[in-house]
N, C-alpha and C positions, 0 to 999 in steps of 0.2 A: 276434455277432461283435464283438470287442474290438480296437481298433486301439491299439497301444502306440507313441508316437511318441517317439523318444529326442532329437530335435532341438528347437531353440528354438521357443516358439510364432511361427507366421507369420501374418500377415495374408493374407487371400483372395486379393488380387491383387498380393502382393509378387513382384517378379521377372518381371511380365508382359511388359516390353518386352524383356527378355533372351529370354524364351520365344518371343516373336513372331519375333525375330531367328533363333533357333535352328530353330524350325519352317520358316522361309523357306529356311534352308540345307537341312534335310532334305527339303524338298520339291524343292528345286533336284537334290539328288543322286537322288531317287526316278525322275527321268526324264533325267538328264544323259546317261547312257550310251546309252539308247535315241535320244534327240533327235540325239546325235553321229551315230548310225548313219544316220538319216534325212538329216541336213545334209551328210553327206559321200557322199550318193547319187551326186553326179556322178563321184566316184572308182569307185564300184562299178559306175556305168554304163559307165565306159570298160572295166573289166576284164570285165564281163559283160554285153556289149550286148544279147544275145538272151534274157536271163533276167528281164528286168523287175524288177529288184531292189527298188525301193521299194515294188512291189506284193507281191512274193513273201515279202520278209523280213516284212513286216507280217503277211501271212497265215499265215506260221510261227509268229509272236511269239504271235499272239492265241489259238490253241487250248491253248497251254500255261498262258498266263495265266489263261484262263477255267476251265480244268479244275482247275488248282491253287486258284483262288479259290472255286471251288465246294465243293471238300473243306474248305478252311479256313472258310468261311462256315457250313458245316454243323456244323462242330465247334468253332465259335468260343469258345463258353463253356469249353472244356477245354483250350484253347491258350494257352500262356504267351505273351503279347504281346512281351516283352522279347526271348526267344528268336527268335520270328518275324521281328522287324524287324532284329535283327543277323544272322540267316541271309540275309534279303533284301539288306541293304546289303553284306554280305561277297561274296555271289554276283555282285552288280553289279560289284564291284570286279575279283574273280577272272576274270569272263567278259569284262570289258574288256581286262584285261592279256592274256588268252588271243587276242583279236582282233589285238593288236599282235604277238604270238608267232607267230601264223599267218601274218601278213602278212610278218613277217622271214624266217620259214622257206620260205616260197614265193618270196621275193624280188619280192613284189607282182605275181606272175602270174596270169591268169585260169584258167579251166579248170572242169570239173566238180568235181573233188576239193575244191579251195579254197572252191568255192560251196558244196558240201555241209558243210564245216567251218563256214563262216559260219553256215549255216542251223542247225546244232547249237548253236552259241554264242547265237544269237538265241532258241532255246528256252529256254536257261538265262536270258536276259534276262525272257522271260515268266514264268517261275517266281518270280524274283526280285521283278518287279513286282507280281505277286499278294501275296506275303508283305509287302512294304514298303506298297503303296498301301491295301490293305485293313486292314492292322495299323495304321498310322498314322492314316487317316481314322477307323477304328472307335475308336480311343484318344482322338482329339481331338474325337470327336463329343460325349462327356461333360464336356469342359472349356469354357473361355470360347470364344465364336464367333470372336473374333478370332484365335485359335490356328490353328482349321482353314482361315479365310481365308487366313491368312499361308503355311500349308503349300500351299494350292491356288495362291496366286499364285506360290510357289517353283516348283511343278510348270510353270507357263507361263513363267516365267523362264529355265528351262533351254532351252526353245525359243528364246527370243529371244536369250539369250547365245551359244548354238552358231549360230544362223543369222547373226547380226552378225559374230561371230568368223570364220564360214566365208567370208563374203564378204571380210573384210579379208585372212584367209590366203591365199585365191586370188589376190587381187591383188599379195599380197607375194611370192608363190612362183610367179606366173604364168610368168616369163621364166626361172627356174631349172630345171636339169634334173630330172625326175620331182617337178616342184613340186607337182602335185595329190596325189601320194602322200605327199610331205612334210607337206602340210598336213592331211591325214586323219590320219596318224600323231601329229602334234602335238595334233590335236583328241582322239583316244583318250587320249593320255597325260594331258591335263588333266581328262579325265572321270575316269579312274582316280584321280587325286589328289582329287577332289571325292568319289568314293565312299569312299574311305579316311577322309577327313575327316567324313564322315556316321557311319561306324562309331564313330569315338572320341567324336564328340559325342553320339550316342544312348547309348553304353555308360557314359560316364563324366560328362557334364555335363547333359544334359537331365533325367534322373530326379531330380537334386538340386535342381533350381529350385523355389522355395516353391511358386509357383502350381500347379506340376504335382504336387507332392505332396499339395496340399491336394484337388485335383480327384480324384486317384487314391485318396487316403484315404476320400473320400466315395464313390466308386464302390465300394471295397472294403467299406464300411459298409452299403451297399445289396445286397450279395451277389455282387459281382463277384469271379471268381476269377482273371482274366487279368492282374490288376494286381500280384499278389504279389510276383513276382521283381523288378520295378520299384520297388515299394516297399522291398523288402530292400535293393536296391542304393542306396536313399537313406537307409538307416539307420532305416527303420519297419518293426516287425514285425506282422504280422497273425496274431492268435491266435484259433483258432476254439474259444473255450472255452464257447460255448453253442451246442452242435450243432444243438439243436432249433431255435434262432433263425436259424442260417444255412441250414438245410434249408428254413424257411419262407420266407426271404428268396428263396431259389432258386426254389421252386415258384411264388412270387407273380409271378415274371417271365412276361412276355407270351412265347409260343413264337415261333420265327422265322416260322412260318406266319402266326400272327396279326399280328406286325408287318409282314409283307410286304403282307397284305391291306389293313391299316389305311393303308398307304402306297403303294398300287399306283400312284397317280396320280404320286408322286414317282418311283417306279422307271419308268414309262412315259416320263417326262419325260428323265431321264437317257438311257435307252436310245435314244430319238428324237434327242436333242441329238448323241449321238456317231454314230449311224448317218448323219445327214446330214453331219456334219463329215468323217468319214472316207471317205465316199464320194465326196469332193472332194480331201481333204488327205491325204497329200502326191501320190498317184499322179497324179490329174487335172493337178495344178500342173506336174509334171515331163513328162508326155507329151502332154497334150491341150490346151495353152494356143495352139494354132494357130499362125499364123506371126508372132504378136506380137514386136515387139522393143523394146528401151529406146530412148526418144528421146535427143535431144542432152543433155538435162538429167541423164541418167544415164548418159553415155557412158563414164564411169570405170568402170562395172560391166558393160561390154559382155560379151555371152556368159554372163551369169550371171541371165538372166531368171527361171528357176524358183527359184533361190536367193533373189532379191530378193523373189519373191511369197511364199515361205515364211517369210523374215524379217518381212516386212509383217503376215502372219497372226499369227505368234508375237508381236510388238510389241503389236498390238491384243488378243490373247488375254491378254496379261500385265497390260496397262493396265486392261482392263475388270474384272478380278477385285477391284480395288480400288473400284470404284464402288459395291458394296452397303456400303462402310464408312459411306456417306452415308445414313442412315436413310431420308431423303426419297426416295432414289432406288432403294431396296432393294424388290425384287418379293417379296411374301410370300403374296399371294393365290393359291391353288391354281388356280383358274380362269384368272387372268391367266398364270400360269407354263404351263400347257397350251396356251393360245392362243398366246402367244409362241413356244412349242417348235414347234407345227404350222405356224405361219406361216413358220419358216425353210426350209421344203420348197420354197417359191417360189424360192429359190436355185438349185434344179437347173435349170429351164429358163433362169434367168437366166444362169448360167454356161454352158450349152450354146450360147445364142445369142450370148452375148459372145465366146466362143473362135471362133465361125464367122463373125460379122460386125462385131464391135466391135473397139475398139483397146484399147491397154494401159492407158489411163486408167479405163475402164469395168472392166477387169478387175481392177485394184488397188482400186477402190472396193468391188468385190464381195468380194474377199479380205480387205479390211479389216473389213466388215461380218461376214464368216464368223467372223473370229477373235473380234470384239468382242462378238457374241451367243453364242458358245460359252463364254468365259471367265465372262460375267456371270450366264448362266443357271446354270452349273455352281455358282458359289458361292451363289447364292440358294436353289437347291434343297438343296444339303449343309449349309447353314447353317440353313434353316428346318425341315428334316424331323425332326431330332431333338428339337426342343423338346417338352417335356412329359412325357418318358419318363424312368425311372431309368437310372442309370449302365450296367449291363448290358445294358438294352434299346437304349440309345442306341449301345453298342459293337455290338451284333448288327445294329442297323438301318443302321450305318454299313458294316459289311461286306457287307450285302445290296444296298445301293445301289451299292457299288463292284462288285459282280458284275454288276449291271444295265448299269452304265457300260462294263464290259469286254465284255459281251455286245453292246452297241450299236456298240463300236468293230469287234469281229469282223464283224458283220453289215455295217457300212459299207465295211469292207475287201473284203468278198466282193462287194458291189454295186459297188464301184469298178471291178472288172473289165468292167462292162457299157459302160463308156466307150470301150474300145478294140474294141467290135464294129464291124466295118467299117472299121477302121484299120489293117488288115494281121493277119499271124498272130500266134498267141499264142506 
């Protein structure tokens, strides 16, 4: 397989910092809309107080994400990554706009009809997430580790940004008429803007960065067919003038089954990380934090205790994703990663007894550790696992790991319902 590059020769790492910045924004856009949905949960609890919005919407979201991701992971080697990511970001944008339209059309009223409409749009979010998260992580798995780290940091930054902005918006609109609704609509509008920005960045800017072209060209030379459209968008033509060589490269690649079993411990790590996290966040924080109230030191945010907890989780989740950049603090041992992952399950009894007997200080500490460990372990696993494989294999492995991650989220969301046993009707 011969790669004809019509652009000027570029060094391997040229444009790295621009790529890091763009990956951060693309990560931000990958979860901006969904995190906005979670963050305006107080608005949906006002509209639908009997329907457990934070739990139900997440439970609706995940099956769509998992089924779509499973199909995409199985057919990963045949799917155009460029088309996949553009479809994902475009669907995020369109779905976010539809949430605004639905709210305006119903004048912000509750009821079964609007709730079903919101659930349908949330299903579209799940499909978009599978396209973008799997596509981007798979694509970045064969590039410089700092790019995937930046993308993952952007994912967490979306939660931090939406949480902090939600607290500020609630305080700003608290005394105005329909203030909760105005804040929610403002959030969705901002999210729609970021999703549109991601479409533009991915379509016209990201493929042309020298470092991105270098790694995609390298992956193409190793037999990858998923990068052809992105290389073409960057002015690079991939010519399969040696068919036998191309076929040989393709057959030399490990199968998805082989990749999965060689990395089953990493897959289990990601699954368990998100089982634990989503069994607590966000449903438990909204509905099961006992009678805790914010002390005088946070009276400015009175009445926003769940939002403060979610913001604290998001901030630590975001900050912890930069810790592995310090090589001395990066956990790479497979055994250590598994032990750290399993030890997080001690948080379940800790949260239970803190909600029942502790005060807000202990709850804030636990939420902080939940976010810190979630972000840190996620980055460690996803940056260590692809090492030692060829480009097509790294792409496939990235998709498989995202599938396990989404499976963990779904299982965690389902288990989250166990917290409300004995706390009233469903």
